Backbone bond lengths (Angstrom), bond angles and torsions (degrees), N, CA, C in turn:
res aa  C-N    CA-C-N  psi(-1)  N-CA   C-N-CA  omega(-1)  CA-C   N-CA-C  phi
1 Y - - - 1.491 - - 1.508 110.02 -
2 A 1.316 116.14 8.70 1.506 119.88 -178.81 1.478 110.22 -59.09
3 E 1.369 117.62 -45.21 1.439 121.90 -178.27 1.539 112.81 -65.84
4 L 1.320 115.77 -35.29 1.447 122.50 174.15 1.553 111.71 -64.05
5 Q 1.273 116.91 -39.97 1.443 123.65 178.37 1.498 110.88 -65.46
6 A 1.392 114.66 -45.24 1.434 120.58 179.18 1.495 110.89 -62.33
7 T 1.331 116.54 -42.63 1.502 122.80 178.61 1.437 110.73 -63.44
8 S 1.299 119.49 -42.66 1.452 122.77 177.71 1.508 113.60 -61.98
9 E 1.377 116.39 -41.86 1.496 119.17 179.43 1.528 108.04 -68.41
10 E 1.316 116.40 -38.41 1.514 118.24 -178.79 1.550 110.82 -61.67
11 L 1.326 111.30 -40.92 1.492 116.60 -179.55 1.545 110.11 -69.71
12 E 1.312 118.46 -37.87 1.451 121.07 176.77 1.585 108.42 -61.23
13 N 1.333 116.29 -46.06 1.469 118.67 176.43 1.523 113.38 -59.35
14 M 1.346 116.59 -46.84 1.373 118.55 174.25 1.545 118.60 -57.68
15 Q 1.233 111.92 -33.75 1.494 122.91 -179.20 1.650 107.84 -64.61
16 Q 1.347 113.23 -37.60 1.486 120.16 179.76 1.535 107.68 -62.75
17 I 1.397 115.54 -50.61 1.440 123.44 -179.82 1.560 107.17 -59.51
18 Y 1.327 117.86 -47.96 1.419 121.75 -172.73 1.547 107.42 -65.48
19 T 1.365 120.31 -35.40 1.459 117.64 179.36 1.501 115.89 -64.99
20 V 1.320 117.17 -35.11 1.516 121.21 174.43 1.538 108.54 -74.59
21 Y 1.348 119.11 -45.37 1.324 120.31 175.23 1.543 116.11 -54.83
22 E 1.286 119.08 -43.89 1.471 123.06 -176.37 1.524 107.71 -70.86
23 A 1.366 119.02 -36.45 1.457 119.31 179.60 1.480 112.26 -66.12
24 Q 1.339 118.48 -42.16 1.470 122.01 -178.77 1.602 106.84 -71.52
25 K 1.314 116.48 -33.02 1.507 117.42 175.95 1.484 111.67 -62.55
26 R 1.328 118.30 -37.29 1.497 120.08 -179.46 1.462 110.57 -72.72
27 A 1.428 113.05 -39.44 1.510 112.25 175.59 1.429 114.41 -66.45
28 R 1.306 121.65 -34.31 1.491 121.36 177.70 1.556 110.25 -68.20
29 A 1.357 115.95 -35.40 1.490 116.91 175.09 1.517 109.46 -64.32
30 D 1.313 119.31 -38.36 1.417 120.10 -179.69 1.552 110.03 -69.51
31 W 1.310 115.21 -40.67 1.434 116.27 175.45 1.513 113.73 -63.88
32 A 1.338 120.43 -33.20 1.344 122.98 178.25 1.600 112.21 -72.36
33 D 1.231 115.21 -23.18 1.464 119.67 179.15 1.632 109.49 -85.21
34 T 1.236 115.55 -7.64 1.511 120.38 179.87 1.470 110.07 -76.64
35 L 1.422 112.11 132.90 1.461 113.97 177.95 1.582 112.04 -60.09
36 W 1.212 116.74 147.69 1.530 119.61 179.97 1.412 117.32 -55.35
37 V 1.418 117.40 -34.21 1.467 119.95 177.76 1.488 112.36 -77.49
38 N 1.289 118.65 -18.82 1.489 121.52 175.00 1.515 116.95 -93.21
39 L 1.367 113.21 -4.44 1.452 117.05 -173.20 1.492 110.22 -70.53
40 N 1.436 110.82 128.71 1.537 119.09 -175.57 1.511 107.23 -107.34
41 M 1.275 114.97 106.07 1.441 122.73 -176.62 1.617 110.82 -60.34
42 E 1.270 113.49 -36.62 1.495 117.44 -175.47 1.586 104.47 -67.81
43 Q 1.350 114.78 -38.11 1.471 116.10 -178.20 1.537 111.47 -66.26
44 L 1.394 115.41 -38.44 1.511 120.15 176.08 1.473 110.72 -62.11
45 T 1.346 116.17 -47.51 1.462 121.01 -177.37 1.538 111.41 -64.26
46 D 1.257 113.42 -45.20 1.489 117.90 179.14 1.500 112.79 -63.42
47 G 1.319 111.73 -41.51 1.438 119.14 -176.20 1.515 110.48 -66.30
48 I 1.320 122.72 -48.49 1.407 123.29 -178.13 1.442 112.88 -69.48
49 E 1.362 118.91 -30.97 1.451 121.97 177.83 1.568 109.23 -70.90
50 D 1.298 117.61 -35.85 1.367 126.27 172.34 1.645 113.07 -54.19
51 Y 1.273 109.86 -48.87 1.479 116.15 -179.34 1.530 109.63 -70.68
52 L 1.295 120.75 -37.98 1.370 124.26 175.68 1.591 111.80 -61.17
53 R 1.282 111.51 -42.36 1.540 115.66 174.41 1.563 114.36 -63.69
54 R 1.280 112.39 -41.17 1.497 117.66 177.33 1.452 110.25 -64.75
55 L 1.313 121.69 -37.79 1.487 124.87 177.11 1.566 106.96 -66.64
56 K 1.314 115.50 -45.31 1.474 119.74 -178.41 1.567 113.88 -61.35
57 R 1.359 111.72 -32.03 1.462 113.66 -177.29 1.559 112.33 -76.21
58 L 1.302 119.92 -7.11 1.428 121.44 -177.31 1.572 109.80 -61.62
59 D 1.271 116.67 157.01 1.519 119.37 178.91 1.543 108.18 -56.24
60 K 1.359 106.75 155.07 1.490 113.81 178.50 1.496 118.40 -61.47
61 R 1.386 110.83 -30.83 1.578 115.19 175.11 1.460 109.53 -59.27
62 V 1.421 113.62 -38.17 1.460 114.04 -169.62 1.572 108.37 -79.18
63 R 1.364 116.52 -33.42 1.465 122.79 177.42 1.421 110.20 -62.94
64 K 1.418 123.89 -23.27 1.378 123.36 -177.93 1.555 114.69 -85.59
65 M 1.281 114.18 -8.10 1.454 121.03 179.32 1.561 113.44 -69.88
66 P 1.262 121.04 136.69 1.498 121.47 -179.04 1.552 113.98 -51.40
67 I 1.242 116.18 -40.64 1.484 122.01 -175.62 1.486 109.39 -63.71
68 Y 1.326 118.54 -33.84 1.451 123.90 178.15 1.605 107.61 -55.43
69 G 1.310 116.35 -48.58 1.479 118.65 -179.77 1.473 113.92 -57.29
70 V 1.362 115.20 -42.07 1.488 121.58 -178.31 1.493 110.87 -63.24
71 V 1.318 114.76 -43.58 1.484 118.52 -178.63 1.488 108.53 -72.84
72 D 1.379 121.01 -46.78 1.476 118.88 173.27 1.440 115.52 -55.10
73 Q 1.325 119.80 -40.16 1.461 119.69 179.80 1.479 111.04 -66.09
74 G 1.384 116.84 -42.16 1.463 118.04 -177.54 1.545 112.17 -60.26
75 M 1.369 113.94 -39.03 1.510 118.39 177.73 1.492 113.97 -68.97
76 K 1.312 114.78 -37.63 1.451 120.65 176.16 1.556 112.67 -65.90
77 S 1.334 115.88 -35.37 1.453 120.95 179.09 1.559 107.54 -67.28
78 F 1.315 115.30 -41.82 1.560 117.02 176.66 1.462 109.68 -61.46
79 K 1.369 118.54 -42.59 1.476 123.22 -173.71 1.521 104.54 -64.72
80 E 1.363 122.39 -38.27 1.416 125.48 -177.96 1.548 112.76 -69.81
81 S 1.362 117.52 -24.91 1.454 119.76 175.48 1.483 113.29 -80.93
82 L 1.328 122.82 -11.00 1.446 124.45 -176.56 1.564 109.56 -63.01
83 P 1.337 122.40 -39.60 1.565 113.67 -180.00 1.519 113.01 -62.13
84 L 1.405 115.16 -33.95 1.454 115.96 173.82 1.516 114.25 -61.82
85 I 1.312 113.38 -44.92 1.464 117.18 178.32 1.578 109.57 -60.32
86 Q 1.268 112.96 -40.40 1.573 118.15 177.28 1.482 110.69 -59.92
87 D 1.404 116.95 -46.13 1.414 118.52 179.60 1.575 110.18 -63.44
88 L 1.291 118.56 -43.38 1.475 121.56 177.69 1.511 113.72 -63.25
89 K 1.296 118.98 -23.19 1.483 123.70 179.65 1.531 106.75 -86.40
90 N 1.206 123.34 -14.52 1.480 123.45 -178.95 1.528 114.43 -47.75
91 D 1.237 114.87 128.16 1.479 119.70 179.08 1.506 117.90 -59.02
92 A 1.279 115.10 -17.57 1.441 122.40 -176.52 1.530 110.17 -80.52
93 L 1.382 117.41 -11.86 1.505 117.26 177.05 1.430 106.83 -81.26
94 R 1.345 115.34 129.35 1.474 126.90 -176.93 1.471 107.93 -107.27
95 D 1.326 114.43 172.17 1.454 121.07 176.29 1.463 115.37 -51.33
96 R 1.279 117.14 -43.94 1.481 123.42 178.70 1.579 112.33 -60.09
97 H 1.369 114.40 -31.73 1.489 118.01 -178.50 1.538 104.99 -75.83
98 W 1.368 119.80 -40.22 1.468 119.90 177.01 1.531 113.94 -62.59
99 K 1.322 112.68 -39.65 1.428 115.67 179.59 1.481 113.05 -65.60
100 R 1.334 114.73 -32.98 1.523 120.61 177.37 1.566 110.25 -71.34
101 L 1.226 113.95 -38.36 1.529 118.77 178.48 1.578 110.96 -65.73
102 M 1.335 115.70 -32.53 1.392 121.10 -177.30 1.601 111.98 -78.93
103 E 1.253 114.81 -16.56 1.488 117.55 179.06 1.462 112.37 -68.43
């Protein structure tokens, strides 16, 4: 039953990653449904940083799994896009700027 035990442990480890992934996925869906005018950049930044911290706090065995790197990189990519979103949300952007961006 050693293989069964190893498989069970692997599934438990994957479940830990999936729990964090699913929570951030729901949060990102909520953020995506937020009207642009109501978008709170601090909330987005704090939120994704919290999910990254939660992921990083997982056990070392879990962090060594290949899927951990995929989830971690996906969250980091989202975090890296936040400055662009912040720039686009700048009140100085006028309709003429948006039209130029869309060209």
